[in-house]
Biopython code that builds the backbone (N, CA, C, O; Angstrom):
import numpy as np
from Bio.PDB.StructureBuilder import StructureBuilder

atoms = [
    (1, "MET", "N", (203.651, 25.678, 112.099)),
    (1, "MET", "CA", (203.490, 24.251, 112.220)),
    (1, "MET", "C", (202.727, 23.963, 113.506)),
    (1, "MET", "O", (203.002, 24.540, 114.558)),
    (2, "TYR", "N", (201.784, 23.076, 113.394)),
    (2, "TYR", "CA", (200.952, 22.735, 114.528)),
    (2, "TYR", "C", (201.091, 21.255, 114.843)),
    (2, "TYR", "O", (201.400, 20.445, 113.969)),
    (3, "ASN", "N", (200.859, 20.917, 116.099)),
    (3, "ASN", "CA", (200.838, 19.529, 116.506)),
    (3, "ASN", "C", (199.474, 18.970, 116.120)),
    (3, "ASN", "O", (198.452, 19.415, 116.642)),
    (4, "PHE", "N", (199.449, 18.001, 115.214)),
    (4, "PHE", "CA", (198.190, 17.459, 114.712)),
    (4, "PHE", "C", (197.338, 16.895, 115.837)),
    (4, "PHE", "O", (196.116, 17.037, 115.813)),
    (5, "ASN", "N", (197.957, 16.261, 116.816)),
    (5, "ASN", "CA", (197.205, 15.639, 117.902)),
    (5, "ASN", "C", (196.508, 16.658, 118.788)),
    (5, "ASN", "O", (195.535, 16.327, 119.465)),
    (6, "LYS", "N", (196.995, 17.893, 118.792)),
    (6, "LYS", "CA", (196.381, 18.923, 119.625)),
    (6, "LYS", "C", (195.262, 19.674, 118.909)),
    (6, "LYS", "O", (194.583, 20.498, 119.522)),
    (7, "LEU", "N", (195.062, 19.401, 117.619)),
    (7, "LEU", "CA", (193.996, 20.067, 116.874)),
    (7, "LEU", "C", (192.644, 19.497, 117.269)),
    (7, "LEU", "O", (192.538, 18.330, 117.644)),
    (8, "ASP", "N", (191.606, 20.331, 117.183)),
    (8, "ASP", "CA", (190.260, 19.831, 117.453)),
    (8, "ASP", "C", (189.750, 19.074, 116.219)),
    (8, "ASP", "O", (190.377, 19.105, 115.161)),
    (9, "ASP", "N", (188.617, 18.401, 116.368)),
    (9, "ASP", "CA", (188.101, 17.546, 115.295)),
    (9, "ASP", "C", (187.767, 18.336, 114.036)),
    (9, "ASP", "O", (187.968, 17.845, 112.926)),
    (10, "GLN", "N", (187.261, 19.551, 114.198)),
    (10, "GLN", "CA", (186.914, 20.371, 113.042)),
    (10, "GLN", "C", (188.166, 20.738, 112.240)),
    (10, "GLN", "O", (188.148, 20.691, 111.010)),
    (11, "ALA", "N", (189.235, 21.097, 112.919)),
    (11, "ALA", "CA", (190.481, 21.450, 112.234)),
    (11, "ALA", "C", (191.085, 20.222, 111.554)),
    (11, "ALA", "O", (191.621, 20.325, 110.450)),
    (12, "LYS", "N", (191.001, 19.058, 112.210)),
    (12, "LYS", "CA", (191.519, 17.830, 111.595)),
    (12, "LYS", "C", (190.744, 17.488, 110.326)),
    (12, "LYS", "O", (191.335, 17.093, 109.321)),
    (13, "THR", "N", (189.423, 17.640, 110.372)),
    (13, "THR", "CA", (188.589, 17.367, 109.205)),
    (13, "THR", "C", (188.919, 18.328, 108.071)),
    (13, "THR", "O", (189.019, 17.918, 106.915)),
    (14, "LEU", "N", (189.087, 19.598, 108.398)),
    (14, "LEU", "CA", (189.426, 20.601, 107.391)),
    (14, "LEU", "C", (190.783, 20.302, 106.754)),
    (14, "LEU", "O", (190.938, 20.418, 105.539)),
    (15, "LEU", "N", (191.752, 19.923, 107.563)),
    (15, "LEU", "CA", (193.074, 19.565, 107.053)),
    (15, "LEU", "C", (192.995, 18.327, 106.157)),
    (15, "LEU", "O", (193.628, 18.278, 105.102)),
    (16, "HIS", "N", (192.220, 17.336, 106.579)),
    (16, "HIS", "CA", (192.042, 16.108, 105.799)),
    (16, "HIS", "C", (191.430, 16.411, 104.434)),
    (16, "HIS", "O", (191.893, 15.903, 103.413)),
    (17, "GLN", "N", (190.392, 17.236, 104.422)),
    (17, "GLN", "CA", (189.740, 17.588, 103.161)),
    (17, "GLN", "C", (190.686, 18.373, 102.252)),
    (17, "GLN", "O", (190.715, 18.153, 101.041)),
    (18, "GLY", "N", (191.450, 19.278, 102.835)),
    (18, "GLY", "CA", (192.401, 20.054, 102.043)),
    (18, "GLY", "C", (193.469, 19.183, 101.412)),
    (18, "GLY", "O", (193.815, 19.366, 100.245)),
    (19, "LEU", "N", (193.995, 18.232, 102.180)),
    (19, "LEU", "CA", (195.012, 17.323, 101.637)),
    (19, "LEU", "C", (194.431, 16.409, 100.563)),
    (19, "LEU", "O", (195.101, 16.109, 99.575)),
    (20, "ASN", "N", (193.185, 15.963, 100.751)),
    (20, "ASN", "CA", (192.536, 15.140, 99.722)),
    (20, "ASN", "C", (192.343, 15.927, 98.431)),
    (20, "ASN", "O", (192.584, 15.408, 97.341)),
    (21, "ASN", "N", (191.907, 17.178, 98.554)),
    (21, "ASN", "CA", (191.724, 18.012, 97.362)),
    (21, "ASN", "C", (193.052, 18.257, 96.652)),
    (21, "ASN", "O", (193.115, 18.240, 95.422)),
    (22, "LEU", "N", (194.100, 18.482, 97.418)),
    (22, "LEU", "CA", (195.420, 18.693, 96.831)),
    (22, "LEU", "C", (195.900, 17.438, 96.105)),
    (22, "LEU", "O", (196.451, 17.523, 95.007)),
    (23, "ALA", "N", (195.691, 16.279, 96.718)),
    (23, "ALA", "CA", (196.105, 15.021, 96.089)),
    (23, "ALA", "C", (195.336, 14.789, 94.790)),
    (23, "ALA", "O", (195.912, 14.336, 93.800)),
    (24, "LYS", "N", (194.042, 15.096, 94.789)),
    (24, "LYS", "CA", (193.251, 14.937, 93.562)),
    (24, "LYS", "C", (193.739, 15.890, 92.478)),
    (24, "LYS", "O", (193.777, 15.529, 91.302)),
    (25, "THR", "N", (194.111, 17.098, 92.869)),
    (25, "THR", "CA", (194.615, 18.079, 91.909)),
    (25, "THR", "C", (195.919, 17.611, 91.279)),
    (25, "THR", "O", (196.157, 17.836, 90.092)),
    (26, "LEU", "N", (196.761, 16.960, 92.072)),
    (26, "LEU", "CA", (198.050, 16.483, 91.573)),
    (26, "LEU", "C", (197.940, 15.223, 90.729)),
    (26, "LEU", "O", (198.891, 14.861, 90.036)),
    (27, "GLY", "N", (196.797, 14.548, 90.774)),
    (27, "GLY", "CA", (196.640, 13.347, 89.956)),
    (27, "GLY", "C", (196.338, 12.100, 90.751)),
    (27, "GLY", "O", (196.444, 10.996, 90.217)),
    (28, "GLY", "N", (195.972, 12.234, 91.989)),
    (28, "GLY", "CA", (195.619, 11.083, 92.808)),
    (28, "GLY", "C", (196.540, 10.920, 93.997)),
    (28, "GLY", "O", (197.624, 11.501, 94.054)),
    (29, "HIS", "N", (196.084, 10.116, 94.945)),
    (29, "HIS", "CA", (196.833, 9.928, 96.185)),
    (29, "HIS", "C", (198.190, 9.276, 95.945)),
    (29, "HIS", "O", (199.203, 9.731, 96.478)),
    (30, "ASN", "N", (198.213, 8.220, 95.152)),
    (30, "ASN", "CA", (199.474, 7.510, 94.919)),
    (30, "ASN", "C", (200.494, 8.393, 94.211)),
    (30, "ASN", "O", (201.679, 8.366, 94.542)),
    (31, "PHE", "N", (200.034, 9.179, 93.235)),
    (31, "PHE", "CA", (200.946, 10.069, 92.523)),
    (31, "PHE", "C", (201.487, 11.143, 93.464)),
    (31, "PHE", "O", (202.677, 11.457, 93.428)),
    (32, "ALA", "N", (200.616, 11.708, 94.309)),
    (32, "ALA", "CA", (201.052, 12.743, 95.252)),
    (32, "ALA", "C", (202.067, 12.177, 96.243)),
    (32, "ALA", "O", (203.068, 12.827, 96.543)),
    (33, "LEU", "N", (201.817, 10.979, 96.749)),
    (33, "LEU", "CA", (202.759, 10.366, 97.686)),
    (33, "LEU", "C", (204.085, 10.037, 97.004)),
    (33, "LEU", "O", (205.148, 10.196, 97.604)),
    (34, "GLY", "N", (204.026, 9.581, 95.757)),
    (34, "GLY", "CA", (205.253, 9.316, 95.005)),
    (34, "GLY", "C", (206.054, 10.585, 94.774)),
    (34, "GLY", "O", (207.284, 10.569, 94.829)),
    (35, "LEU", "N", (205.360, 11.683, 94.517)),
    (35, "LEU", "CA", (206.031, 12.968, 94.327)),
    (35, "LEU", "C", (206.697, 13.431, 95.618)),
    (35, "LEU", "O", (207.816, 13.943, 95.592)),
    (36, "ILE", "N", (206.016, 13.253, 96.738)),
    (36, "ILE", "CA", (206.603, 13.615, 98.038)),
    (36, "ILE", "C", (207.842, 12.768, 98.309)),
    (36, "ILE", "O", (208.855, 13.284, 98.782)),
    (37, "GLU", "N", (207.770, 11.475, 98.014)),
    (37, "GLU", "CA", (208.933, 10.599, 98.212)),
    (37, "GLU", "C", (210.097, 11.018, 97.327)),
    (37, "GLU", "O", (211.249, 10.977, 97.759)),
    (38, "ALA", "N", (209.810, 11.419, 96.096)),
    (38, "ALA", "CA", (210.875, 11.862, 95.190)),
    (38, "ALA", "C", (211.529, 13.141, 95.700)),
    (38, "ALA", "O", (212.748, 13.294, 95.619)),
    (39, "ILE", "N", (210.732, 14.048, 96.220)),
    (39, "ILE", "CA", (211.276, 15.297, 96.761)),
    (39, "ILE", "C", (212.149, 15.008, 97.974)),
    (39, "ILE", "O", (213.221, 15.593, 98.126)),
    (40, "ARG", "N", (211.694, 14.112, 98.830)),
    (40, "ARG", "CA", (212.466, 13.781, 100.035)),
    (40, "ARG", "C", (213.733, 12.999, 99.717)),
    (40, "ARG", "O", (214.692, 13.039, 100.488)),
    (41, "ALA", "N", (213.753, 12.288, 98.593)),
    (41, "ALA", "CA", (214.913, 11.460, 98.249)),
    (41, "ALA", "C", (216.088, 12.277, 97.730)),
    (41, "ALA", "O", (217.222, 11.799, 97.743)),
    (42, "VAL", "N", (215.838, 13.492, 97.278)),
    (42, "VAL", "CA", (216.916, 14.325, 96.734)),
    (42, "VAL", "C", (217.831, 14.756, 97.870)),
    (42, "VAL", "O", (217.381, 15.334, 98.860)),
    (43, "LYS", "N", (219.123, 14.469, 97.717)),
    (43, "LYS", "CA", (220.122, 14.861, 98.715)),
    (43, "LYS", "C", (221.188, 15.683, 98.037)),
    (43, "LYS", "O", (221.704, 15.217, 97.022)),
    (44, "PRO", "N", (221.567, 16.850, 98.490)),
    (44, "PRO", "CA", (221.010, 17.575, 99.618)),
    (44, "PRO", "C", (219.567, 17.970, 99.335)),
    (44, "PRO", "O", (219.043, 17.685, 98.258)),
    (45, "SER", "N", (218.937, 18.610, 100.275)),
    (45, "SER", "CA", (217.532, 18.968, 100.161)),
    (45, "SER", "C", (217.216, 19.542, 98.784)),
    (45, "SER", "O", (218.015, 20.278, 98.207)),
    (46, "ALA", "N", (216.053, 19.198, 98.274)),
    (46, "ALA", "CA", (215.671, 19.635, 96.930)),
    (46, "ALA", "C", (215.688, 21.152, 96.792)),
    (46, "ALA", "O", (216.032, 21.671, 95.731)),
    (47, "LEU", "N", (215.327, 21.857, 97.832)),
    (47, "LEU", "CA", (215.302, 23.320, 97.755)),
    (47, "LEU", "C", (216.693, 23.923, 97.694)),
    (47, "LEU", "O", (216.883, 24.980, 97.093)),
    (48, "THR", "N", (217.667, 23.267, 98.306)),
    (48, "THR", "CA", (219.020, 23.821, 98.332)),
    (48, "THR", "C", (219.921, 23.228, 97.257)),
    (48, "THR", "O", (221.074, 23.640, 97.129)),
    (49, "ALA", "N", (219.424, 22.279, 96.491)),
    (49, "ALA", "CA", (220.236, 21.664, 95.439)),
    (49, "ALA", "C", (220.484, 22.669, 94.319)),
    (49, "ALA", "O", (219.591, 23.434, 93.954)),
    (50, "SER", "N", (221.681, 22.663, 93.784)),
    (50, "SER", "CA", (222.035, 23.638, 92.750)),
    (50, "SER", "C", (221.364, 23.338, 91.409)),
    (50, "SER", "O", (221.266, 24.226, 90.561)),
    (51, "LYS", "N", (220.902, 22.104, 91.202)),
    (51, "LYS", "CA", (220.241, 21.763, 89.941)),
    (51, "LYS", "C", (218.854, 22.386, 89.843)),
    (51, "LYS", "O", (218.352, 22.591, 88.738)),
    (52, "CYS", "N", (218.235, 22.687, 90.960)),
    (52, "CYS", "CA", (216.902, 23.301, 90.997)),
    (52, "CYS", "C", (215.871, 22.461, 90.249)),
    (52, "CYS", "O", (215.087, 22.991, 89.462)),
    (53, "GLU", "N", (215.871, 21.161, 90.494)),
    (53, "GLU", "CA", (214.865, 20.311, 89.878)),
    (53, "GLU", "C", (214.667, 19.037, 90.692)),
    (53, "GLU", "O", (215.564, 18.570, 91.394)),
    (54, "VAL", "N", (213.464, 18.498, 90.570)),
    (54, "VAL", "CA", (213.119, 17.216, 91.171)),
    (54, "VAL", "C", (212.536, 16.362, 90.061)),
    (54, "VAL", "O", (211.629, 16.793, 89.348)),
    (55, "VAL", "N", (213.055, 15.154, 89.914)),
    (55, "VAL", "CA", (212.579, 14.240, 88.877)),
    (55, "VAL", "C", (211.829, 13.110, 89.564)),
    (55, "VAL", "O", (212.365, 12.436, 90.443)),
    (56, "ALA", "N", (210.577, 12.912, 89.150)),
    (56, "ALA", "CA", (209.758, 11.818, 89.666)),
    (56, "ALA", "C", (209.135, 11.112, 88.462)),
    (56, "ALA", "O", (209.350, 11.515, 87.319)),
    (57, "ASP", "N", (208.369, 10.065, 88.725)),
    (57, "ASP", "CA", (207.690, 9.370, 87.634)),
    (57, "ASP", "C", (206.750, 10.332, 86.918)),
    (57, "ASP", "O", (205.880, 10.939, 87.544)),
    (58, "LYS", "N", (206.923, 10.467, 85.622)),
    (58, "LYS", "CA", (206.053, 11.249, 84.745)),
    (58, "LYS", "C", (206.073, 12.752, 84.997)),
    (58, "LYS", "O", (205.257, 13.469, 84.417)),
    (59, "VAL", "N", (206.968, 13.253, 85.833)),
    (59, "VAL", "CA", (206.972, 14.695, 86.103)),
    (59, "VAL", "C", (208.387, 15.167, 86.443)),
    (59, "VAL", "O", (209.158, 14.460, 87.092)),
    (60, "ILE", "N", (208.698, 16.358, 85.997)),
    (60, "ILE", "CA", (209.932, 17.041, 86.379)),
    (60, "ILE", "C", (209.524, 18.424, 86.869)),
    (60, "ILE", "O", (208.861, 19.174, 86.153)),
    (61, "ILE", "N", (209.919, 18.751, 88.077)),
    (61, "ILE", "CA", (209.633, 20.066, 88.643)),
    (61, "ILE", "C", (210.933, 20.854, 88.636)),
    (61, "ILE", "O", (211.948, 20.403, 89.168)),
    (62, "LYS", "N", (210.892, 22.047, 88.023)),
    (62, "LYS", "CA", (212.080, 22.899, 87.952)),
    (62, "LYS", "C", (211.745, 24.279, 88.497)),
    (62, "LYS", "O", (210.606, 24.738, 88.403)),
    (63, "TRP", "N", (212.741, 24.927, 89.062)),
    (63, "TRP", "CA", (212.618, 26.310, 89.497)),
    (63, "TRP", "C", (213.952, 26.986, 89.265)),
    (63, "TRP", "O", (214.950, 26.323, 88.983)),
    (64, "ASN", "N", (213.973, 28.311, 89.385)),
    (64, "ASN", "CA", (215.185, 29.029, 89.021)),
    (64, "ASN", "C", (215.815, 29.801, 90.174)),
    (64, "ASN", "O", (216.650, 30.675, 89.941)),
    (65, "LYS", "N", (215.439, 29.501, 91.393)),
    (65, "LYS", "CA", (215.992, 30.227, 92.536)),
    (65, "LYS", "C", (216.449, 29.222, 93.581)),
    (65, "LYS", "O", (215.637, 28.454, 94.097)),
    (66, "VAL", "N", (217.731, 29.217, 93.898)),
    (66, "VAL", "CA", (218.279, 28.339, 94.929)),
    (66, "VAL", "C", (218.056, 28.994, 96.285)),
    (66, "VAL", "O", (218.278, 30.194, 96.449)),
    (67, "ILE", "N", (217.621, 28.210, 97.243)),
    (67, "ILE", "CA", (217.472, 28.699, 98.610)),
    (67, "ILE", "C", (218.706, 28.248, 99.378)),
    (67, "ILE", "O", (219.018, 27.058, 99.423)),
    (68, "PHE", "N", (219.400, 29.192, 99.975)),
    (68, "PHE", "CA", (220.636, 28.878, 100.674)),
    (68, "PHE", "C", (220.352, 28.292, 102.052)),
    (68, "PHE", "O", (219.348, 28.619, 102.684)),
    (69, "LYS", "N", (221.244, 27.428, 102.505)),
    (69, "LYS", "CA", (221.092, 26.722, 103.777)),
    (69, "LYS", "C", (220.965, 27.688, 104.949)),
    (69, "LYS", "O", (220.245, 27.399, 105.905)),
    (70, "GLU", "N", (221.650, 28.827, 104.894)),
    (70, "GLU", "CA", (221.579, 29.796, 105.990)),
    (70, "GLU", "C", (220.158, 30.313, 106.162)),
    (70, "GLU", "O", (219.701, 30.518, 107.287)),
    (71, "ARG", "N", (219.462, 30.525, 105.054)),
    (71, "ARG", "CA", (218.075, 31.009, 105.122)),
    (71, "ARG", "C", (217.162, 29.954, 105.743)),
    (71, "ARG", "O", (216.269, 30.277, 106.526)),
    (72, "ILE", "N", (217.391, 28.710, 105.392)),
    (72, "ILE", "CA", (216.581, 27.637, 105.970)),
    (72, "ILE", "C", (216.835, 27.539, 107.468)),
    (72, "ILE", "O", (215.900, 27.336, 108.242)),
    (73, "ASN", "N", (218.085, 27.681, 107.883)),
    (73, "ASN", "CA", (218.410, 27.652, 109.310)),
    (73, "ASN", "C", (217.722, 28.782, 110.052)),
    (73, "ASN", "O", (217.219, 28.579, 111.157)),
    (74, "GLU", "N", (217.691, 29.978, 109.460)),
    (74, "GLU", "CA", (217.010, 31.106, 110.090)),
    (74, "GLU", "C", (215.517, 30.838, 110.200)),
    (74, "GLU", "O", (214.902, 31.135, 111.224)),
    (75, "PHE", "N", (214.933, 30.276, 109.143)),
    (75, "PHE", "CA", (213.509, 29.975, 109.158)),
    (75, "PHE", "C", (213.186, 28.920, 110.214)),
    (75, "PHE", "O", (212.185, 29.043, 110.919)),
    (76, "GLU", "N", (214.019, 27.886, 110.333)),
    (76, "GLU", "CA", (213.818, 26.861, 111.359)),
    (76, "GLU", "C", (213.923, 27.460, 112.755)),
    (76, "GLU", "O", (213.186, 27.071, 113.661)),
    (77, "GLU", "N", (214.833, 28.399, 112.922)),
    (77, "GLU", "CA", (214.988, 29.053, 114.219)),
    (77, "GLU", "C", (213.714, 29.801, 114.603)),
    (77, "GLU", "O", (213.284, 29.752, 115.755)),
    (78, "VAL", "N", (213.117, 30.488, 113.643)),
    (78, "VAL", "CA", (211.871, 31.206, 113.902)),
    (78, "VAL", "C", (210.744, 30.218, 114.182)),
    (78, "VAL", "O", (209.922, 30.452, 115.068)),
    (79, "LEU", "N", (210.698, 29.117, 113.435)),
    (79, "LEU", "CA", (209.652, 28.119, 113.659)),
    (79, "LEU", "C", (209.763, 27.487, 115.041)),
    (79, "LEU", "O", (208.746, 27.187, 115.666)),
    (80, "LEU", "N", (210.984, 27.282, 115.523)),
    (80, "LEU", "CA", (211.166, 26.693, 116.850)),
    (80, "LEU", "C", (210.608, 27.592, 117.944)),
    (80, "LEU", "O", (210.160, 27.106, 118.983)),
    (81, "ILE", "N", (210.634, 28.887, 117.715)),
    (81, "ILE", "CA", (210.076, 29.812, 118.700)),
    (81, "ILE", "C", (208.588, 29.544, 118.883)),
    (81, "ILE", "O", (208.069, 29.610, 119.997)),
    (82, "TYR", "N", (207.905, 29.240, 117.779)),
    (82, "TYR", "CA", (206.454, 29.066, 117.805)),
    (82, "TYR", "C", (206.023, 27.607, 117.728)),
    (82, "TYR", "O", (204.844, 27.327, 117.508)),
    (83, "LYS", "N", (206.950, 26.676, 117.903)),
    (83, "LYS", "CA", (206.659, 25.253, 117.703)),
    (83, "LYS", "C", (205.524, 24.755, 118.590)),
    (83, "LYS", "O", (204.609, 24.089, 118.104)),
    (84, "ASP", "N", (205.568, 25.060, 119.852)),
    (84, "ASP", "CA", (204.560, 24.555, 120.775)),
    (84, "ASP", "C", (203.414, 25.533, 120.971)),
    (84, "ASP", "O", (202.615, 25.378, 121.894)),
    (85, "SER", "N", (203.330, 26.526, 120.119)),
    (85, "SER", "CA", (202.300, 27.544, 120.264)),
    (85, "SER", "C", (200.925, 26.953, 119.960)),
    (85, "SER", "O", (200.748, 26.248, 118.966)),
    (86, "GLU", "N", (199.973, 27.243, 120.810)),
    (86, "GLU", "CA", (198.595, 26.826, 120.585)),
    (86, "GLU", "C", (197.848, 27.887, 119.784)),
    (86, "GLU", "O", (196.731, 27.654, 119.321)),
    (87, "ASN", "N", (198.464, 29.040, 119.628)),
    (87, "ASN", "CA", (197.827, 30.158, 118.962)),
    (87, "ASN", "C", (197.904, 29.969, 117.453)),
    (87, "ASN", "O", (198.977, 29.694, 116.916)),
    (88, "TYR", "N", (196.766, 30.116, 116.763)),
    (88, "TYR", "CA", (196.742, 29.978, 115.314)),
    (88, "TYR", "C", (197.231, 31.240, 114.614)),
    (88, "TYR", "O", (197.628, 31.185, 113.450)),
    (89, "ASP", "N", (197.209, 32.373, 115.306)),
    (89, "ASP", "CA", (197.640, 33.640, 114.722)),
    (89, "ASP", "C", (199.096, 33.883, 115.084)),
    (89, "ASP", "O", (199.392, 34.646, 116.004)),
    (90, "VAL", "N", (199.999, 33.240, 114.369)),
    (90, "VAL", "CA", (201.426, 33.355, 114.648)),
    (90, "VAL", "C", (201.980, 34.540, 113.871)),
    (90, "VAL", "O", (201.795, 34.641, 112.659)),
    (91, "ASN", "N", (202.662, 35.434, 114.580)),
    (91, "ASN", "CA", (203.286, 36.589, 113.957)),
    (91, "ASN", "C", (204.790, 36.367, 113.969)),
    (91, "ASN", "O", (205.424, 36.451, 115.021)),
    (92, "PHE", "N", (205.362, 36.086, 112.805)),
    (92, "PHE", "CA", (206.791, 35.802, 112.722)),
    (92, "PHE", "C", (207.641, 37.042, 112.923)),
    (92, "PHE", "O", (208.849, 36.933, 113.131)),
    (93, "LEU", "N", (207.040, 38.207, 112.866)),
    (93, "LEU", "CA", (207.802, 39.443, 113.045)),
    (93, "LEU", "C", (207.801, 39.908, 114.493)),
    (93, "LEU", "O", (208.331, 40.975, 114.801)),
    (94, "ASP", "N", (207.213, 39.123, 115.377)),
    (94, "ASP", "CA", (207.179, 39.471, 116.797)),
    (94, "ASP", "C", (208.451, 38.945, 117.466)),
    (94, "ASP", "O", (208.406, 38.033, 118.292)),
    (95, "ILE", "N", (209.579, 39.540, 117.092)),
    (95, "ILE", "CA", (210.888, 39.138, 117.600)),
    (95, "ILE", "C", (211.528, 40.357, 118.238)),
    (95, "ILE", "O", (211.486, 41.455, 117.683)),
    (96, "GLU", "N", (212.129, 40.156, 119.423)),
    (96, "GLU", "CA", (212.718, 41.287, 120.137)),
    (96, "GLU", "C", (213.931, 41.860, 119.413)),
    (96, "GLU", "O", (214.067, 43.079, 119.310)),
    (97, "SER", "N", (214.790, 41.019, 118.922)),
    (97, "SER", "CA", (216.036, 41.455, 118.299)),
    (97, "SER", "C", (215.763, 42.064, 116.919)),
    (97, "SER", "O", (215.191, 41.413, 116.045)),
    (98, "GLU", "N", (216.176, 43.306, 116.740)),
    (98, "GLU", "CA", (215.987, 43.979, 115.453)),
    (98, "GLU", "C", (216.787, 43.303, 114.340)),
    (98, "GLU", "O", (216.348, 43.260, 113.190)),
    (99, "LYS", "N", (217.958, 42.778, 114.687)),
    (99, "LYS", "CA", (218.796, 42.112, 113.693)),
    (99, "LYS", "C", (218.105, 40.854, 113.160)),
    (99, "LYS", "O", (218.081, 40.619, 111.952)),
    (100, "LYS", "N", (217.541, 40.041, 114.074)),
    (100, "LYS", "CA", (216.832, 38.836, 113.646)),
    (100, "LYS", "C", (215.567, 39.193, 112.875)),
    (100, "LYS", "O", (215.223, 38.531, 111.896)),
    (101, "LYS", "N", (214.877, 40.244, 113.319)),
    (101, "LYS", "CA", (213.657, 40.664, 112.633)),
    (101, "LYS", "C", (213.974, 41.066, 111.191)),
    (101, "LYS", "O", (213.231, 40.724, 110.271)),
    (102, "LYS", "N", (215.072, 41.789, 110.997)),
    (102, "LYS", "CA", (215.458, 42.209, 109.653)),
    (102, "LYS", "C", (215.782, 41.002, 108.776)),
    (102, "LYS", "O", (215.422, 40.977, 107.599)),
    (103, "ARG", "N", (216.460, 40.000, 109.343)),
    (103, "ARG", "CA", (216.776, 38.796, 108.568)),
    (103, "ARG", "C", (215.507, 38.049, 108.169)),
    (103, "ARG", "O", (215.421, 37.518, 107.062)),
    (104, "VAL", "N", (214.514, 38.007, 109.072)),
    (104, "VAL", "CA", (213.254, 37.332, 108.757)),
    (104, "VAL", "C", (212.521, 38.086, 107.656)),
    (104, "VAL", "O", (211.974, 37.468, 106.743)),
    (105, "VAL", "N", (212.505, 39.405, 107.733)),
    (105, "VAL", "CA", (211.842, 40.204, 106.701)),
    (105, "VAL", "C", (212.527, 40.012, 105.354)),
    (105, "VAL", "O", (211.851, 39.888, 104.333)),
    (106, "ASN", "N", (213.843, 39.985, 105.334)),
    (106, "ASN", "CA", (214.576, 39.804, 104.085)),
    (106, "ASN", "C", (214.413, 38.402, 103.518)),
    (106, "ASN", "O", (214.541, 38.202, 102.310)),
    (107, "MET", "N", (214.133, 37.434, 104.375)),
    (107, "MET", "CA", (213.963, 36.062, 103.933)),
    (107, "MET", "C", (212.688, 35.980, 103.131)),
    (107, "MET", "O", (212.331, 34.905, 102.647)),
]
sb = StructureBuilder()
sb.init_structure("model")
sb.init_model(0)
sb.init_chain("A")
sb.init_seg("    ")
for serial, (resi, resn, name, xyz) in enumerate(atoms, 1):
    if name == "N":
        sb.init_residue(resn, " ", resi, " ")
    sb.init_atom(name, np.array(xyz, "f"), 0.0, 1.0, " ", f" {name:<3s}", serial, name[0])
structure = sb.get_structure()
């Protein structure tokens, strides 16, 4: 994850174009934003919900693998290490603790 305000103009333009292309692929900007709102509205988080589905206008997204809260906590912990990193080449396996490294690899 990068701080958008710290990106240079070229990276911001590239990100903007990528998001526009993704929105067009999904069916337009309004549909993509509605889908994001539907995903965010699911409580508990859509990824950790046991139903494994998100229902939005005109679409139902289903998957068959529940992600457990402990895994998300571990992933957030790793992301916090690199949160303020200016480096684009982030290596998530560059962790001193072998136990944490193994958990990241298994995740």
